[in-house]
KELO-680150 format. One record per residue (C-alpha): x, y, z; residue in three letters; chain. Coordinates in Angstrom, 1 decimal. Layout:
+--------+--------+--------+------+-------+
|      x |      y |      z | resn | chain |
+--------+--------+--------+------+-------+
|      X |      Y |      Z |  ALA |     A |
...
+--------+--------+--------+------+-------+
This chain:
+--------+--------+--------+------+-------+
|      x |      y |      z | resn | chain |
+--------+--------+--------+------+-------+
|  121.1 |  109.2 |   63.0 |  MET |     A |
|  121.6 |  106.1 |   61.2 |  ALA |     A |
|  124.3 |  106.1 |   58.4 |  PRO |     A |
|  122.9 |  106.6 |   55.0 |  ARG |     A |
|  123.9 |  103.6 |   52.5 |  PRO |     A |
|  126.0 |  104.2 |   49.4 |  PRO |     A |
|  124.0 |  105.3 |   46.4 |  ARG |     A |
|  125.3 |  102.4 |   44.0 |  ASP |     A |
|  123.5 |   99.2 |   43.7 |  LEU |     A |
|  125.9 |   96.9 |   44.4 |  VAL |     A |
|  127.9 |   98.4 |   47.1 |  PRO |     A |
|  124.1 |   99.2 |   48.8 |  ALA |     A |
|  123.7 |   95.5 |   48.8 |  LEU |     A |
|  126.8 |   94.7 |   50.2 |  VAL |     A |
|  126.4 |   97.5 |   52.8 |  TRP |     A |
|  122.8 |   96.1 |   53.7 |  GLY |     A |
|  123.6 |   92.6 |   54.3 |  LEU |     A |
|  126.6 |   93.3 |   56.7 |  SER |     A |
|  124.3 |   95.9 |   58.6 |  LEU |     A |
|  121.6 |   93.1 |   58.7 |  PHE |     A |
|  123.8 |   90.6 |   60.4 |  PHE |     A |
|  125.5 |   92.9 |   62.5 |  SER |     A |
|  122.1 |   93.8 |   64.3 |  LEU |     A |
|  121.4 |   92.6 |   67.7 |  PRO |     A |
|  118.5 |   90.6 |   68.3 |  GLY |     A |
|  114.9 |   91.5 |   68.6 |  PRO |     A |
|  114.2 |   94.3 |   70.9 |  VAL |     A |
|  111.8 |   91.8 |   72.9 |  TRP |     A |
|  113.9 |   89.0 |   72.9 |  LEU |     A |
|  116.6 |   91.2 |   75.0 |  GLN |     A |
|  116.7 |   91.1 |   78.8 |  PRO |     A |
|  115.4 |   94.4 |   80.4 |  SER |     A |
|  118.1 |   95.9 |   82.5 |  PRO |     A |
|  118.2 |   95.5 |   86.1 |  PRO |     A |
|  116.5 |   98.5 |   88.6 |  PRO |     A |
|  119.1 |  100.6 |   89.6 |  GLN |     A |
|  120.3 |  100.7 |   93.3 |  ALA |     A |
|  120.2 |  104.0 |   95.1 |  SER |     A |
|  123.6 |  105.8 |   94.6 |  PRO |     A |
|  126.1 |  105.1 |   97.6 |  PRO |     A |
|  127.3 |  107.8 |  100.1 |  THR |     A |
|  130.4 |  109.5 |   98.1 |  GLN |     A |
|  133.7 |  108.8 |  100.3 |  PRO |     A |
|  135.9 |  111.7 |  101.0 |  HIS |     A |
|  138.1 |  112.4 |   98.3 |  PRO |     A |
|  141.3 |  111.4 |  100.4 |  CYS |     A |
|  139.8 |  107.9 |  100.8 |  HIS |     A |
|  139.3 |  108.1 |   97.0 |  THR |     A |
|  142.7 |  108.8 |   96.7 |  CYS |     A |
|  144.1 |  106.2 |   99.2 |  ARG |     A |
|  142.1 |  103.6 |   97.2 |  GLY |     A |
|  143.8 |  104.7 |   93.6 |  LEU |     A |
|  147.1 |  104.5 |   95.2 |  VAL |     A |
|  146.4 |  100.8 |   96.6 |  ASP |     A |
|  145.1 |  100.0 |   93.0 |  SER |     A |
|  148.0 |  101.7 |   91.8 |  PHE |     A |
|  150.5 |  100.0 |   93.8 |  ASN |     A |
|  148.7 |   96.6 |   93.1 |  LYS |     A |
|  149.0 |   96.8 |   89.4 |  GLY |     A |
|  152.8 |   97.4 |   89.9 |  LEU |     A |
|  153.2 |   94.2 |   91.6 |  GLU |     A |
|  150.7 |   92.4 |   89.0 |  ARG |     A |
|  153.1 |   93.6 |   86.0 |  THR |     A |
|  156.5 |   93.4 |   87.8 |  ILE |     A |
|  157.4 |   90.3 |   85.8 |  ARG |     A |
|  155.8 |   91.7 |   82.3 |  ASP |     A |
|  158.0 |   92.9 |   79.4 |  ASN |     A |
|  157.1 |   94.4 |   76.2 |  PHE |     A |
|  155.9 |   91.3 |   74.8 |  GLY |     A |
|  157.8 |   91.4 |   71.6 |  GLY |     A |
|  159.8 |   88.5 |   72.1 |  GLY |     A |
|  163.2 |   90.2 |   72.1 |  ASN |     A |
|  163.5 |   91.4 |   75.6 |  THR |     A |
|  166.8 |   91.9 |   75.6 |  ALA |     A |
|  166.8 |   94.0 |   72.6 |  TRP |     A |
|  163.9 |   96.0 |   73.5 |  GLU |     A |
|  165.1 |   97.1 |   76.7 |  GLU |     A |
|  168.4 |   98.1 |   75.3 |  GLU |     A |
|  166.7 |  100.4 |   72.5 |  LYS |     A |
|  163.5 |  101.2 |   74.4 |  LEU |     A |
|  164.4 |  101.4 |   77.8 |  SER |     A |
|  163.6 |   98.9 |   80.9 |  LYS |     A |
|  160.0 |   97.8 |   80.9 |  TYR |     A |
|  160.2 |   98.6 |   84.5 |  LYS |     A |
|  160.2 |  102.4 |   84.4 |  ASP |     A |
|  158.4 |  102.5 |   80.8 |  SER |     A |
|  155.5 |  104.1 |   79.6 |  GLU |     A |
|  154.3 |  101.0 |   78.6 |  THR |     A |
|  153.9 |   99.9 |   81.9 |  ARG |     A |
|  152.4 |  102.7 |   83.2 |  LEU |     A |
|  149.9 |  102.8 |   80.7 |  VAL |     A |
|  148.9 |   99.2 |   81.4 |  GLU |     A |
|  148.7 |   99.9 |   85.3 |  VAL |     A |
|  146.6 |  103.0 |   84.9 |  LEU |     A |
|  144.2 |  101.3 |   82.4 |  GLU |     A |
|  143.1 |   99.0 |   85.2 |  ASN |     A |
|  143.5 |  101.3 |   88.2 |  VAL |     A |
|  139.9 |  102.1 |   88.8 |  CYS |     A |
|  136.8 |   99.8 |   88.7 |  SER |     A |
|  134.1 |  100.6 |   85.8 |  LYS |     A |
|  131.4 |  101.8 |   88.3 |  SER |     A |
|  134.0 |  103.8 |   90.3 |  ASP |     A |
|  133.1 |  107.4 |   88.8 |  PHE |     A |
|  135.2 |  109.2 |   92.0 |  GLU |     A |
|  138.2 |  107.2 |   91.1 |  CYS |     A |
|  137.6 |  107.9 |   87.5 |  HIS |     A |
|  137.2 |  111.5 |   88.3 |  ARG |     A |
|  140.1 |  111.8 |   90.4 |  LEU |     A |
|  142.4 |  109.9 |   87.9 |  LEU |     A |
|  141.5 |  112.3 |   85.2 |  GLU |     A |
|  142.6 |  115.3 |   87.2 |  LEU |     A |
|  146.0 |  113.8 |   88.8 |  SER |     A |
|  147.0 |  111.8 |   85.6 |  GLU |     A |
|  149.6 |  114.4 |   84.7 |  GLU |     A |
|  150.8 |  114.3 |   88.4 |  LEU |     A |
|  151.1 |  110.6 |   88.5 |  VAL |     A |
|  153.0 |  110.5 |   85.2 |  GLU |     A |
|  155.2 |  113.3 |   86.6 |  SER |     A |
|  156.2 |  111.0 |   89.6 |  TRP |     A |
|  156.6 |  108.0 |   87.2 |  TRP |     A |
|  159.1 |  109.5 |   85.3 |  PHE |     A |
|  161.0 |  112.1 |   87.6 |  HIS |     A |
|  159.8 |  111.7 |   91.1 |  LYS |     A |
|  160.1 |  108.1 |   92.2 |  GLN |     A |
|  163.9 |  108.3 |   93.5 |  GLN |     A |
|  163.0 |  111.1 |   95.9 |  GLU |     A |
|  159.7 |  110.7 |   96.7 |  ALA |     A |
|  158.9 |  106.7 |   96.5 |  PRO |     A |
|  155.7 |  107.2 |   99.0 |  ASP |     A |
|  153.0 |  108.0 |   95.8 |  LEU |     A |
|  150.5 |  108.3 |   98.4 |  PHE |     A |
|  152.4 |  110.7 |  100.6 |  GLN |     A |
|  153.4 |  112.6 |   97.4 |  TRP |     A |
|  150.3 |  112.7 |   95.6 |  LEU |     A |
|  147.4 |  112.9 |   98.1 |  CYS |     A |
|  149.1 |  115.1 |  100.6 |  SER |     A |
|  151.8 |  117.1 |   99.4 |  ASP |     A |
|  150.3 |  117.6 |   95.8 |  SER |     A |
|  146.5 |  117.2 |   95.9 |  LEU |     A |
|  146.6 |  118.2 |   99.8 |  LYS |     A |
|  143.7 |  115.8 |  100.0 |  LEU |     A |
|  145.0 |  114.0 |  103.1 |  CYS |     A |
|  146.8 |  114.5 |  106.3 |  CYS |     A |
|  149.4 |  112.2 |  108.2 |  PRO |     A |
|  147.6 |  109.7 |  110.5 |  SER |     A |
|  146.6 |  111.2 |  114.0 |  GLY |     A |
|  145.9 |  114.7 |  112.6 |  THR |     A |
|  142.8 |  116.4 |  110.6 |  PHE |     A |
|  141.5 |  119.4 |  108.8 |  GLY |     A |
|  143.5 |  122.0 |  106.3 |  PRO |     A |
|  146.3 |  122.4 |  108.5 |  SER |     A |
|  146.6 |  118.8 |  109.6 |  CYS |     A |
|  146.5 |  119.6 |  113.2 |  LEU |     A |
|  147.1 |  116.7 |  115.5 |  PRO |     A |
|  143.9 |  115.3 |  116.8 |  CYS |     A |
|  143.2 |  115.5 |  121.0 |  PRO |     A |
|  145.4 |  113.5 |  122.8 |  GLY |     A |
|  147.9 |  113.9 |  120.1 |  GLY |     A |
|  149.0 |  112.5 |  116.9 |  ALA |     A |
|  150.7 |  109.2 |  118.0 |  GLU |     A |
|  147.4 |  108.1 |  120.0 |  LYS |     A |
|  144.7 |  110.0 |  118.8 |  PRO |     A |
|  141.5 |  110.0 |  121.4 |  CYS |     A |
|  143.9 |  108.4 |  124.2 |  GLY |     A |
|  143.0 |  105.0 |  121.8 |  GLY |     A |
|  139.7 |  104.9 |  123.2 |  TYR |     A |
|  138.3 |  106.8 |  120.4 |  GLY |     A |
|  137.8 |  107.9 |  116.6 |  HIS |     A |
|  139.1 |  111.2 |  116.0 |  CYS |     A |
|  136.7 |  112.7 |  113.3 |  GLU |     A |
|  138.4 |  113.6 |  109.9 |  GLY |     A |
|  141.5 |  111.7 |  111.1 |  GLU |     A |
|  143.9 |  111.5 |  108.0 |  GLY |     A |
|  141.7 |  113.9 |  105.8 |  THR |     A |
|  141.8 |  117.6 |  105.3 |  ARG |     A |
|  137.9 |  117.7 |  106.6 |  GLY |     A |
|  136.6 |  116.7 |  110.0 |  GLY |     A |
|  135.9 |  118.8 |  113.4 |  SER |     A |
|  138.8 |  116.7 |  115.2 |  GLY |     A |
|  136.3 |  116.0 |  118.0 |  ARG |     A |
|  136.5 |  112.3 |  119.5 |  CYS |     A |
|  133.9 |  110.0 |  119.3 |  ASP |     A |
|  134.6 |  107.7 |  122.3 |  CYS |     A |
|  134.3 |  104.1 |  122.8 |  GLN |     A |
|  131.4 |  102.7 |  125.1 |  ALA |     A |
|  132.3 |  103.5 |  128.9 |  GLY |     A |
|  134.8 |  106.5 |  128.0 |  TYR |     A |
|  134.5 |  110.1 |  128.0 |  GLY |     A |
|  135.9 |  113.6 |  128.1 |  GLY |     A |
|  137.8 |  115.6 |  125.2 |  GLU |     A |
|  140.4 |  113.1 |  124.5 |  ALA |     A |
|  138.3 |  110.0 |  126.0 |  CYS |     A |
|  140.6 |  110.0 |  128.9 |  GLY |     A |
|  137.9 |  109.9 |  131.3 |  GLN |     A |
|  135.1 |  107.1 |  132.4 |  CYS |     A |
|  131.8 |  108.4 |  131.1 |  SER |     A |
|  128.4 |  108.2 |  133.5 |  LEU |     A |
|  127.6 |  104.8 |  134.3 |  GLY |     A |
|  131.1 |  103.6 |  134.7 |  TYR |     A |
|  134.1 |  103.7 |  137.2 |  PHE |     A |
|  137.5 |  103.3 |  136.7 |  GLU |     A |
|  139.2 |   99.7 |  137.4 |  VAL |     A |
|  142.7 |  100.9 |  136.5 |  GLU |     A |
|  144.7 |  103.8 |  135.8 |  ARG |     A |
|  148.2 |  104.6 |  134.6 |  ASN |     A |
|  150.2 |  107.0 |  132.1 |  ALA |     A |
|  149.1 |  105.4 |  129.2 |  SER |     A |
|  146.5 |  102.9 |  130.2 |  HIS |     A |
|  142.8 |  103.4 |  131.3 |  LEU |     A |
|  140.4 |  100.7 |  132.1 |  VAL |     A |
|  136.5 |  101.4 |  132.8 |  CYS |     A |
|  133.8 |   99.1 |  133.7 |  SER |     A |
|  130.4 |   99.5 |  134.1 |  ALA |     A |
|  128.1 |  100.6 |  137.3 |  CYS |     A |
|  125.2 |   98.7 |  139.0 |  PHE |     A |
|  121.9 |   99.3 |  136.7 |  GLY |     A |
|  120.6 |  102.6 |  138.3 |  PRO |     A |
|  123.6 |  104.4 |  139.3 |  CYS |     A |
|  125.0 |  107.1 |  137.2 |  ALA |     A |
|  128.4 |  107.4 |  138.9 |  ARG |     A |
|  129.8 |  104.8 |  141.4 |  CYS |     A |
|  133.3 |  103.3 |  143.0 |  SER |     A |
|  132.8 |   99.9 |  142.0 |  GLY |     A |
|  130.3 |   97.3 |  140.4 |  PRO |     A |
|  128.5 |   96.5 |  143.6 |  GLU |     A |
|  124.9 |   98.1 |  144.1 |  GLU |     A |
|  126.3 |   99.4 |  147.4 |  SER |     A |
|  129.1 |  101.2 |  145.8 |  ASN |     A |
|  126.6 |  104.1 |  144.3 |  CYS |     A |
|  127.6 |  107.9 |  144.3 |  LEU |     A |
|  124.9 |  109.1 |  142.2 |  GLN |     A |
|  121.6 |  107.8 |  140.8 |  CYS |     A |
|  120.2 |  107.9 |  137.4 |  LYS |     A |
|  117.0 |  109.8 |  136.7 |  ARG |     A |
|  114.0 |  108.5 |  138.2 |  GLY |     A |
|  116.0 |  106.9 |  141.3 |  TRP |     A |
|  117.2 |  108.6 |  144.6 |  ALA |     A |
|  120.2 |  107.7 |  146.3 |  LEU |     A |
|  119.7 |  106.0 |  150.1 |  HIS |     A |
|  122.8 |  104.7 |  151.8 |  HIS |     A |
|  124.8 |  104.4 |  148.8 |  LEU |     A |
|  121.9 |  102.5 |  147.0 |  LYS |     A |
|  119.6 |  103.7 |  144.4 |  CYS |     A |
|  116.1 |  103.3 |  144.9 |  VAL |     A |
|  113.1 |  104.2 |  142.8 |  ASP |     A |
|  112.0 |  107.9 |  143.4 |  SER |     A |
|  108.5 |  107.4 |  143.0 |  GLY |     A |
|  108.4 |  105.3 |  146.5 |  LEU |     A |
|  107.2 |  107.4 |  149.3 |  SER |     A |
|  107.9 |  106.4 |  152.7 |  PHE |     A |
|  108.2 |  108.2 |  155.9 |  PRO |     A |
|  111.4 |  109.1 |  157.3 |  VAL |     A |
|  113.3 |  106.3 |  158.8 |  GLY |     A |
|  110.5 |  103.6 |  157.5 |  GLU |     A |
|  113.0 |  102.2 |  154.5 |  LEU |     A |
|  115.6 |  101.1 |  156.9 |  MET |     A |
|  112.9 |   99.7 |  159.6 |  ASP |     A |
|  111.5 |   97.3 |  156.8 |  ILE |     A |
|  114.3 |   94.6 |  156.2 |  PRO |     A |
|  112.8 |   93.4 |  152.8 |  ARG |     A |
|  113.0 |   96.6 |  151.3 |  LEU |     A |
|  115.9 |   98.2 |  153.0 |  ALA |     A |
|  119.1 |   98.4 |  150.8 |  GLY |     A |
|  117.1 |   97.3 |  147.5 |  LEU |     A |
|  116.8 |   98.9 |  143.8 |  SER |     A |
|  113.0 |   98.9 |  143.4 |  VAL |     A |
|  111.5 |  100.3 |  139.9 |  ASP |     A |
|  108.1 |  101.5 |  139.7 |  ILE |     A |
|  105.7 |  101.5 |  136.4 |  ASP |     A |
|  105.0 |  104.9 |  135.7 |  GLU |     A |
|  102.6 |  103.6 |  132.8 |  CYS |     A |
|  100.3 |  102.9 |  135.4 |  GLY |     A |
|  100.5 |  106.0 |  137.2 |  THR |     A |
|   99.6 |  109.6 |  136.2 |  GLU |     A |
|  103.1 |  110.1 |  135.9 |  ARG |     A |
|  103.3 |  109.0 |  132.2 |  ALA |     A |
|  102.8 |  112.0 |  130.0 |  ASN |     A |
|  102.7 |  110.7 |  126.3 |  CYS |     A |
|  101.2 |  111.9 |  123.4 |  GLY |     A |
|   97.8 |  111.3 |  121.8 |  ALA |     A |
|   99.1 |  108.9 |  119.1 |  ASP |     A |
|  101.6 |  107.3 |  121.6 |  GLN |     A |
|  101.8 |  104.6 |  124.0 |  PHE |     A |
|  103.7 |  104.5 |  127.5 |  CYS |     A |
|  106.5 |  101.5 |  127.9 |  VAL |     A |
|  107.9 |  101.3 |  131.3 |  ASN |     A |
|  111.8 |  101.2 |  131.7 |  THR |     A |
|  114.3 |  100.6 |  134.5 |  GLU |     A |
|  113.9 |  104.1 |  136.7 |  GLY |     A |
|  111.6 |  106.0 |  133.9 |  SER |     A |
|  109.5 |  105.0 |  130.8 |  TYR |     A |
|  109.3 |  105.9 |  127.2 |  GLU |     A |
|  106.6 |  107.5 |  124.8 |  CYS |     A |
|  106.5 |  105.4 |  121.3 |  ARG |     A |
|  104.5 |  106.2 |  118.6 |  ASP |     A |
|  101.5 |  104.3 |  117.4 |  CYS |     A |
|  101.2 |  102.4 |  114.2 |  ALA |     A |
|  100.4 |  104.4 |  111.1 |  LYS |     A |
|   97.3 |  102.4 |  110.9 |  ALA |     A |
|   96.0 |  103.7 |  114.7 |  CYS |     A |
|   94.1 |  106.5 |  115.5 |  LEU |     A |
|   95.5 |  106.6 |  119.2 |  GLY |     A |
|   96.8 |  103.2 |  120.5 |  CYS |     A |
|   97.3 |  100.9 |  123.5 |  MET |     A |
|  100.6 |   99.4 |  122.5 |  GLY |     A |
|  102.4 |   98.4 |  119.4 |  ALA |     A |
|  100.9 |   97.1 |  116.0 |  GLY |     A |
|   97.8 |   97.8 |  114.3 |  PRO |     A |
|   96.1 |   95.2 |  116.9 |  GLY |     A |
|   96.3 |   97.8 |  119.8 |  ARG |     A |
|   94.6 |  100.4 |  118.1 |  CYS |     A |
|   91.9 |  102.6 |  119.8 |  LYS |     A |
|   90.6 |  103.7 |  116.5 |  LYS |     A |
|   91.3 |  103.2 |  112.6 |  CYS |     A |
|   93.3 |  105.7 |  110.5 |  SER |     A |
|   91.6 |  107.0 |  107.4 |  PRO |     A |
|   92.4 |  104.6 |  104.9 |  GLY |     A |
|   92.4 |  101.2 |  107.1 |  TYR |     A |
|   89.3 |   99.6 |  108.2 |  GLN |     A |
|   88.9 |   97.3 |  111.2 |  GLN |     A |
|   88.9 |   93.8 |  110.6 |  VAL |     A |
|   88.6 |   91.4 |  113.7 |  GLY |     A |
|   91.1 |   93.1 |  116.6 |  ALA |     A |
|   93.0 |   94.8 |  113.8 |  LYS |     A |
|   92.9 |   97.9 |  111.7 |  CYS |     A |
|   94.2 |   96.8 |  107.9 |  LEU |     A |
|   94.6 |   98.9 |  104.9 |  ASP |     A |
|   91.7 |   99.3 |  102.6 |  VAL |     A |
|   92.1 |   98.5 |   98.9 |  ASP |     A |
|   90.7 |  101.7 |   97.6 |  GLU |     A |
|   91.4 |  100.1 |   93.6 |  CYS |     A |
|   88.4 |   97.8 |   94.2 |  GLU |     A |
|   86.4 |  100.6 |   93.3 |  THR |     A |
|   86.8 |  103.0 |   90.1 |  GLU |     A |
|   88.6 |  105.8 |   92.0 |  VAL |     A |
|   90.8 |  106.7 |   88.5 |  CYS |     A |
|   88.8 |  109.0 |   86.6 |  PRO |     A |
|   91.6 |  109.8 |   83.9 |  GLY |     A |
|   91.7 |  107.8 |   80.5 |  GLU |     A |
|   94.0 |  105.1 |   80.3 |  ASN |     A |
|   95.0 |  105.7 |   84.0 |  GLU |     A |
|   94.6 |  102.6 |   86.4 |  GLN |     A |
|   94.6 |  102.3 |   90.3 |  CYS |     A |
|   97.9 |  101.5 |   92.4 |  GLU |     A |
|   97.1 |  100.7 |   96.2 |  ASN |     A |
|   99.4 |  102.3 |   98.8 |  THR |     A |
|   99.6 |  101.9 |  102.7 |  GLU |     A |
|   96.5 |  103.7 |  103.7 |  GLY |     A |
|   95.9 |  105.4 |  100.5 |  SER |     A |
|   96.2 |  105.4 |   96.7 |  TYR |     A |
|   97.5 |  106.5 |   93.6 |  ARG |     A |
|   96.7 |  106.7 |   90.0 |  CYS |     A |
|   99.2 |  105.9 |   87.4 |  VAL |     A |
|   99.1 |  105.5 |   83.6 |  CYS |     A |
|   98.3 |  102.4 |   82.2 |  ALA |     A |
|  101.2 |  100.0 |   80.5 |  GLU |     A |
|  102.3 |  101.5 |   77.5 |  GLY |     A |
|  101.3 |  105.1 |   78.4 |  TYR |     A |
|  102.8 |  107.9 |   80.0 |  LYS |     A |
|  101.8 |  111.1 |   81.8 |  GLN |     A |
|  102.4 |  114.4 |   80.0 |  ILE |     A |
|  100.9 |  117.7 |   81.3 |  GLU |     A |
|   98.3 |  115.7 |   83.7 |  GLY |     A |
|   97.2 |  113.2 |   80.8 |  ILE |     A |
|   98.1 |  109.7 |   79.9 |  CYS |     A |
|   99.1 |  109.6 |   76.1 |  VAL |     A |
|  100.1 |  106.3 |   74.3 |  LYS |     A |
|  104.2 |  106.0 |   74.1 |  GLU |     A |
|  105.6 |  106.2 |   70.6 |  GLN |     A |
|  108.1 |  103.3 |   70.0 |  ILE |     A |
|  110.0 |  104.4 |   66.7 |  PRO |     A |
|  110.0 |  101.6 |   64.3 |  GLU |     A |
|  113.0 |  100.1 |   63.3 |  SER |     A |
|  114.1 |  100.9 |   59.8 |  ALA |     A |
|  113.3 |   98.2 |   56.8 |  GLY |     A |
|  116.2 |   96.6 |   55.1 |  PHE |     A |
|  115.4 |   98.2 |   51.9 |  PHE |     A |
|  113.8 |  101.2 |   53.7 |  SER |     A |
|  116.2 |  104.4 |   52.0 |  GLU |     A |
|  116.5 |  102.7 |   48.5 |  MET |     A |
|  114.0 |  104.0 |   45.7 |  THR |     A |
|  111.8 |  102.3 |   43.9 |  GLU |     A |
|  113.8 |  102.3 |   40.6 |  ASP |     A |
|  116.5 |  100.9 |   42.4 |  GLU |     A |
|  114.2 |   98.1 |   43.9 |  LEU |     A |
|  113.1 |   97.6 |   40.4 |  VAL |     A |
|  116.3 |   97.0 |   39.0 |  VAL |     A |
|  117.2 |   94.5 |   42.0 |  LEU |     A |
|  114.2 |   92.6 |   41.1 |  GLN |     A |
|  115.6 |   92.4 |   37.1 |  GLN |     A |
|  119.0 |   91.2 |   38.2 |  MET |     A |
|  117.4 |   88.6 |   40.5 |  PHE |     A |
|  114.9 |   87.4 |   37.3 |  PHE |     A |
|  118.2 |   87.2 |   35.3 |  GLY |     A |
|  120.1 |   85.0 |   37.4 |  VAL |     A |
|  117.3 |   82.8 |   37.6 |  ILE |     A |
|  116.9 |   82.9 |   33.7 |  ILE |     A |
|  120.5 |   82.3 |   33.3 |  CYS |     A |
|  120.2 |   79.2 |   35.7 |  ALA |     A |
|  117.3 |   77.7 |   33.5 |  LEU |     A |
|  119.2 |   78.4 |   30.3 |  ALA |     A |
|  122.1 |   76.6 |   31.4 |  THR |     A |
|  120.2 |   73.7 |   32.3 |  LEU |     A |
|  118.1 |   73.7 |   29.1 |  ALA |     A |
|  121.3 |   73.5 |   27.0 |  ALA |     A |
|  121.7 |   70.0 |   28.8 |  LYS |     A |
|  118.7 |   68.9 |   27.1 |  GLY |     A |
|  116.1 |   68.6 |   29.9 |  ASP |     A |
|  112.8 |   68.9 |   28.6 |  LEU |     A |
|  111.4 |   70.0 |   31.7 |  VAL |     A |
|  113.7 |   73.1 |   32.5 |  PHE |     A |
|  113.8 |   73.9 |   28.9 |  THR |     A |
|  110.1 |   74.3 |   29.2 |  ALA |     A |
|  110.5 |   76.7 |   32.5 |  ILE |     A |
|  113.2 |   78.4 |   30.6 |  PHE |     A |
|  110.9 |   79.3 |   27.7 |  ILE |     A |
|  108.0 |   80.1 |   30.3 |  GLY |     A |
|  110.4 |   82.5 |   32.2 |  ALA |     A |
|  111.5 |   84.3 |   28.9 |  VAL |     A |
|  108.2 |   84.9 |   27.7 |  ALA |     A |
|  107.3 |   86.1 |   31.3 |  ALA |     A |
|  110.3 |   88.7 |   31.2 |  MET |     A |
|  109.5 |   89.7 |   27.8 |  THR |     A |
|  106.1 |   90.7 |   28.8 |  GLY |     A |
|  107.3 |   92.5 |   32.0 |  TYR |     A |
|  110.0 |   94.7 |   30.0 |  TRP |     A |
|  107.3 |   95.3 |   27.4 |  LEU |     A |
|  104.9 |   97.0 |   30.2 |  SER |     A |
|  104.5 |  100.5 |   31.1 |  GLU |     A |
|  106.3 |  100.3 |   34.4 |  ARG |     A |
|  109.8 |   98.8 |   32.8 |  SER |     A |
|  109.5 |  101.4 |   30.1 |  ASP |     A |
|  109.7 |  104.0 |   33.2 |  ARG |     A |
|  112.6 |  102.3 |   34.6 |  VAL |     A |
|  114.4 |  102.4 |   31.6 |  LEU |     A |
|  113.7 |  106.0 |   30.9 |  GLU |     A |
|  115.1 |  106.6 |   34.5 |  GLY |     A |
|  118.4 |  105.1 |   33.7 |  PHE |     A |
|  118.8 |  106.5 |   30.3 |  ILE |     A |
|  118.0 |  109.9 |   31.8 |  LYS |     A |
|  120.7 |  109.3 |   34.8 |  GLY |     A |
|  123.4 |  108.3 |   32.2 |  ARG |     A |
+--------+--------+--------+------+-------+
């Protein structure tokens, strides 16, 4: 609710003028706020705490050469203690420790501000590492590197080299996570200490493992060559340490009798055979040693390939234009029967929304009520407005009287006319009512 103006006339005028000049520009001249982006995924509280401590340490570096700013640093430090460990410096650092948009940082700072003050005044000497003292020991949000979970257990492979150095330990450094290793490509096992399927060991010692990829269709191998296969991927069969497509059917011994096929890795296109088994709204794509079923475009009811140009039939809301199924614009016809509604076309359909300046309430579009801004004299009574008019005319008449006193005939005539007009106004019924109101007010 807006503040009410003072009831006395002169203070009311001063208040009104100050309010008028402090108002922002008209609403229609102000830029509309930008659309809000989708909120990002919230970080783990440990990561928020680490960011808070990093920002706090940067603030300490930024203020390392500052002082109290009073001009007499020696006296201030003698009487008010050193600026380096003062409350003034702590407040200056905390004011800028979180960015304005970092809600999680502000929330954590609010919860831990007393702990930070305790560390600043009492714990710095015995616990110089603020991150360890605050995030791990006090708030119990973080764990040491290489550990995870509520009890800070070591990650697979050990805390010094989690996941053997070839993967990431889920939840490492936090009080959460499962501790499972997410291994790099080519590595597998509980602690990423083995070569995964499709890779072989190039080198291994007590602390080092190098894995390299097998030849294309080989699932396990002893080296990079085609003839080093020990096991084949799905859709391939092992023959004399080489992988051939399992869809090829040869009599026993025939593969070795045909030199041009012997020892070759040959793929077969399952999409051209009955072996492909894809759904009605899918199409087949051949891959090395196998095939994939991929979804048709939204515009298609059944398709022969990707995109709206390979449809067998168009989906509802689409129509065939040339060789493609394209969206039908239902808004070209009147499809929204509600009053003050307008049609908005969507992919394959449409929706009815309220027209500009209207909003939906209980399924009906009603006009939005825009509150009118209060006028400058909206909260003044009619009697106060009349007195304000009289004051204005009084100032004008005084000015004319001053000019008439100098002997100027033109201003003399204007002054006499103004006096006559004012006399008539005061003798009117309205002036009598105003005077009566002021007499009663006294």
